[in-house]
N, C-alpha and C positions, 0 to 999 in steps of 0.2 A: 700318749706316751708326746714327751720332749726332747728337746738335744738337750745335752751335759750343760753347762759352763764349761765344762773344763775335762778334757782323758787324756791325761800325762800318763806318759812311760817311762819307768827309773831304768834307763839305760845304765847298766854298772858296770861293760864294755867302755862304754864311753864318757864315766864319770854326769851324765847330764842326763836330766829330763828332757823328753820327744814330747812336742804342741801336738797331739791329734784332735785338737778337739772340734775343726774343722771337717777333718778328715771324717769323724764317728756322727755326725750330724745328717752329710753328705747322704743321697740316695740314689747308692749305684756308683760309690765315692773308691777311691783310689784305697786301695785294702791295707794297712798296717799291721804288723805286728801285736799279739798281746803278753806273752811274757816270753821270750825266748833265752832265760837263762835262769837259774836258781836265784840268783841276786837281783834280779827286776825285779819290778813289784808295775803295780796297774795304779794308777788312782782316778777314781771319777768323783768328781768333784759339785755341788747346785748349792743353789741358795738358801733352800729349804730341805728338810728331812725329807728322803726318798725311801721306798719300798722296795726299787730295785733296780730290772734293766732287761732290755731286750736286743738279743745278738746275731745282726745276719754273717753267716761265718763261711767266709772265701775258704781256707784248708782249716778242715779237720785239728784240732789239735789233741795229745794226749800226753797229760799231766797225772802228779800225783801229789799229795800231801796239798790239794788245792783250799785256799779258806780267804775268806771274807772278813776284813773287819773292819772296825767303826774309832773312833776315836770319843773314850768318856771324858776328855781334860787332862786324864793322866798317863793312859797307854791306850793300846792299840787291843779292842776286843773282837770278838769273834764272833760273828749273828749265827743262829742257826737257820738253814732256809726252810720255808714252807714248802718251796719248789728247789728242788739242786740245778746245778747245771752246772758243765764243765769245755764250754765251746769245744764240744764235740761236733752239734746243728747247729740248726738257727731255731732256735729255742730265750729263754729266759729263765732268768734267777727272780723269788720272790723268797722277799722275810720280812719279819714282824719289825715294824720302825722300831729300833730303841728310844729308853726314855730317856737313855743317856747321851745322850748323842749329843753333842756341842762343837763348834765351827772351832776351824783352826785355822793357820796359817803354813803351807808346808818350808818352812825356811831352815836354815841350813845349822841351828842349835839344837831341833828338837827332832830333825829326820836325816837326812842324807847330806854330807858335807860339802854344797856347794853355795860359788856367792852370789847367783845368779837366778831366778826362779822366772817363770814363761809369761806369771804375775803374781802379784803379793797381795790378790782379795783373800778372804776368809771366807770357808768354803765348810761345809757338810761333806765329807767326805769318804768316802769307800775305799777299801785300800786290799787288793785283791794279790796272791803271793801265792807260791807255789814249791814244795821242795824236791820237784824233782821235774823235767822236761823230757820228753823222748820225740813229741813232734812239737812243735810252735802253731799255734793257731794263728790265723789272722783272722781280721773283720772285715768287712763293707762296711757297714756301720751297728753303731750301739747307742743305745734311747734310751732314756731315764723313765720310768716309772715313778713319777711324785706322790706324794701321800696324797697331796692337793692337784686337781687339774681346772674346775672351771671356776675358781678364782684363785685371789692368794690375799695374807697378812697386808701387806702393803695398799691395795686396792680398795678393802675394807678401809682403812684406813684412810685413806683418802673421800670415802665415804663419809663417814664421819668426822672428815675436818680436821683431825686430829695433829698437832703440831711435831709429832715425833714417830715412826715406827714405831711395832712392838718388837720385844726384846726380851730375854728373858727375866730380865730386871722389871717389866711394865705389870701391872694387872690393867688388865688380865694381860697373861704373857704370851708371847708369841705360839707356844707350843699349845697355850690355850685357846688362842682362836683358830689353831689348824685343825685341831680338832671339832670345835662350834663348824669349821666349812666343811669338813669330812662327815658331818651330820647333816650337812645342806642338801650334800650331794646325795648321799643316801634317800633323804627325802624326794629330791626331786627326782632319781632315777624310778622310783619305788611308783609318785606319780604320772610321771609321762609314761612310764614303760616301755622307755628307751637308755640307753649309757651311753657317752660319753667316755667312760672311763677304760683302762683294759682288764679287762677280766679274762678270768682265764675257765675251761669247764671244770665238775665236779668232780672231786675224788671222794672213793668210798673204799672199807676194805670186803671182802669177798669173805667165804665160812672158813677158809686157810689161812685168813689176817695178809694178803697181798692188795696191796693198795692197785686196783682197777678206775679206769676212767668211767665217762659218763655211757651207762648202758640200754641199749635201745633194743628193740625187736625187728629181727630181720624183716625185710619186705623187699621183694624181687624188681621192686619200680624203686625203689629209694626210701631214705629216712627223713624224717624234717625233727633239723635238732632243738635242743630246750631254748633256744635263743636266736636269733637274728644278726644280720651283720657280722659276720665272719672274718676276723682280720686274717686270720691260716689256720687251717688245719694240718696238724703235726702227725697226725698217726690216726687210721682206720684199721682194726682188727676185727678177726670174725672167730667167733667158739665152735674147732672142729669135733671138741668130745673132749680133748683131754690139754690141746695149748689154744696157746689165740695163736692164729696166721694173721703176719701185717700184710697190709696188700697196698696194693700201687697206685699211685696215684694217676691222673692223668686218662682223658678219652680213649685213647688203645689201651689202655691199662684195665683195673680194677675198677674204679671211682673217679667222679671226677664233682667238684663244689658248686652248688651257687653260690658265692657269698653274700649278697643280697636278703633274701630269704632265710639264708640258715637251712639250703637242701644239700642233700649226698645221694647222686644217682650212681647207683652198679650200673657196668658197662658190659659186665661180663653176669651171667645166672651160674649163682653160686647154690645150687643142690644139696641142704643141709638134710642127712638120713635125720631119721626121727623129728624132725619137725612138728609133729602132730601125732595127738594120740588118739587111742581109742575107747570112749566110755558105754558099753551098751551098743546102741543101733547110731552113735553121730560121734563123727569127728571133731578132733578139737585144737586148734592150731597153734603153735608156740606154746606147747607145755613143756613140764620135765626140762631136763639138761639145758635143751637148747632155746630154753625163753631167757630173753636179754641178752644173745647173741651176736651184738654191736656194741666195741667198745670203740669210744671215739674220743682222742682228748682236740683241742681248739681253743684258740682265744676270742671274743669280740667286743664288738662295741663302734658304736658310729666314729669315723675321724674328726676329731674335733680340727682340725686342721680347711678343712673342706666343709663341714656342715651348715647349714646353713642357719639354723636352731640352737649354733652352738651358744650366741650372742645372745640368745635369749636364758639359757642356762646357764650366762657368767652373769650377764644381769641379776640373778634370781638367788645364785649363790652369796653374791655378796651382801646383796640386800637383807637375807635370811640370818646371815651373821651378824651381819651390823644390828640386828632386831634384838638377837639374844645377847649381846654384847651390851645394850643399853636396858637389857631388860635383869642383867644379873652382875653387871660388872660397873662398878665407879669411877671414870672413867676421864670426872671433869678434871682430874688437872694435867692431862694430855691435850685438851682442846687448848686451841687458839678463840683469843677473845673477838667476842661479836657473831660467832660462831649459833646463838640462843636468839638471835631476831625473830626465826622461827622456831618457834620452842619444840623441844625435842619427842614431847608427847604427839605435835600434829606431824612431823617428818617420822615418826614409828607408823601411825597410819596409814601414812599415805604408802610410805614400805608396803605396809602387810595388803594394800587392797593392789600395789603391783605384781608382788607375789601371787596373787588369788589367778589375776587374770594371763598373767606370763604362762604359769603353770596351763590352764587351760589351753593353751599356744599352741603348748609345744606336747599334749598328749599324743599317746600312737597308737594304734588299734594294733592287736594280733590278727593275721591272715590265717588259716590253713587250708 
């Protein structure tokens, strides 16, 4: 997660943009309003396409008709979230990155009739609207979930010594380079067995078609989640035979979390009826409707801002993307004269060796 470059609230009653960009990035900073009336709009802007945001709510909001939109070059188009959000609690919004998303400037001719803007930079914007406001939400922090985190197209361009940055008109295009970086990040996570990205727990459909979070067998001593490096546990629920009972976090409550190894410890003893079955002379634990009786929703990933290995991942992602560009694209028109004193083949060979050596350095081990 990283800070948005812009977090602006269009305050219709004041006919002006309120710039909350600094407050949005601050950890535990001054709370500010999301949308106070139906004519207000919240704008989140970043230099590259992004896939969502994480919100630390101060006051839980109550809205109707809440929508999230991107600019496709002609109009605002609604995104369909993979994980919905309504500013009712600390949580996140995730959506597929739109293919037709383009940058724009929020000037008075195509948005609100104002003469000045907090800044005139062109960004990828997410516009948030509501048709009804019952309670105004406030937030202490709202951070960007970028499409790519380990590196960006500008860093790849610098490594390749390209004289101009990638755009929608270059070959390869900006979005094409971002796709290469995303693949590089997947490769790094797979090889390293760890991730610095924002990841959320898996979801499945039960037999009734209801979406459920990751399921685990109940163990009175606690459970080990599928992924370590927990960012936040949002809910833990226990199946009682007919419904899911939501548990309360805290050492003096139902459970507490050990974030680094990804463990949840139950502080109270839950004696589930019929957690075992009997076949002949033998008892079998965890059979029947009480199999997979714990449901957990959480997010995970190492902190790229503080983890010392992240710079290695950044270097690897940049070089993998550069290698793929040299293999699949003719970008010679973009290069500066004189950069071919060392042949591109020699550079690529060196980068490949660096990538393999660096990946070996950051490989992690799972401890059970």
